N, C-alpha and C positions, 0 to 999 in steps of 0.2 A: 763409537756409537753411543748415544745417550741411553742411560738405564731408566726405564719407566717402570713404576710399580702401580698396580691398580687396586683401588679401595672401593668396595661396593656399598651402596646405601639404598635401603628401601624407604621410599618417601611415605610418611605416615600422614594421616588426616591432620594431626596437630602441627605439622610442618608448614601448613598452608594458611593463607589469609582467607577472609570470607568469600573471595571469588574462586577459591579452590586452587590458587596458584601458589607455588612454594614462596614463602616469605623470604625476601632477598638475604637477610642475615644468615639464614640456614646454609646457604652456599659457603659462606665464610667459615661456619662451624664445621662443615664437612671437609673443606680444604684444610683446616687446621688438623682435623683427625687424620686426614690423608698424609699430612706432613709427618706426623708421628709414625704412622703405619709404614711410610717409606723407609725410615731408619730401622724399624723392627724387621721388615722384610729383607733389608740389606745386611742384617746380622749385627747391628749395633745393639749393645746391651741396653736394657730399659734405663730410663733416666734415674730411677731410684738406685740402681746398681752403680751407674756412673757417678752419682753424687757421693756414694760411699767410697768408691775406689779412686776417683779422680777429681771430685769436687764439682763436676759439671752438673749444673742445675737443670739445664734444658736449652731449648732454642727459641727464645721469645721472638715475637713478631715485631719488626721495626717499621715495615712499610708494606702496604697491600694495594694492588690495583686489580679491579674486577671489571670484566666486560660481559654483559648478558646478551645472548642472541635469541634464545627461545625459552618459553616457560616450561615448567614441569608441574605435575600434580600428583596427588596421593595415589598409591597403588603402583607407581612406577618404580623400577629399579634403575638406579644411576650408577655410572662408573666414573671414578675420579682417577685420571691418569696423571701421575706425579713424577717429576724428574728434577734434578738439579741442573740449571742451565749455566750457572757460573759460580765458581769458588773464588773468593777474594781472601785477603789475609785474615780478616776477622768476621766476615759475613759471607753468606751464600744466598743464592736466589733459587727459589722453588717455583716451578711452573706447574699449574694444575689445569687440566682439560676435563671439564665435566660433560659427560656424554650420556645419552640414552641410546644404546646400541651404536649406530654409526653417526647419529645426529649430535653435533656439538651444541650444547646449551649455554655454556658459560666457560670463560677462561679467566684464570687469575694468576698473578705473580705475587710472590711474597719475598721480602728481604728479611732474613733472620740471622741471629748470631748465637754462637755457643757462649754461655755465660757461667760464671762462678759467683759465689759470695766472697768478696775479697776480705782477707783477715783484718784489714784496717777499717772496714765498714761492713760488718757481717749482715746488716739489715738491707744492704744494697746489692745490686748485681753489677757485674763488670764483664764486658766482652773479652774473650781470649782468642788467640790465634786458632783457626780451624784445625783440629787435630788431624795430622796426616794419616793415621791409621783409619780414622772414620771416613775421611775423604776417599781412601783407597777402597774401603768396603762398598762405598756408594757410587763408584765410578764404573 
């Protein structure tokens, strides 16, 4: 069974365009926050700790796909249901379902990688194999 973690967002007036509809990039911002929340809720140490102990900087976004079904507006509380749908050698796919109660407003998929700063190029990032212990915590 797939492990879902829920992240809640209160939509503020400033999240909306002049028509009162959530400005579309905010969905990406909330999915990004839900991605981090997923790992925290699964028991993965914070990125700052992983950087100190294992050199893992985080999980930058490589690709995103978003489909919008219904609008949202200020004053509403949204729930972002997040899971990992696939683990590959160096990347994983997150799926996000943005809901208002039972109504599905938006769904998104993200491809991300665990990265380090390689010693030979410390100003760059490099994907590493997905750590097995982290995968186990999130499965």
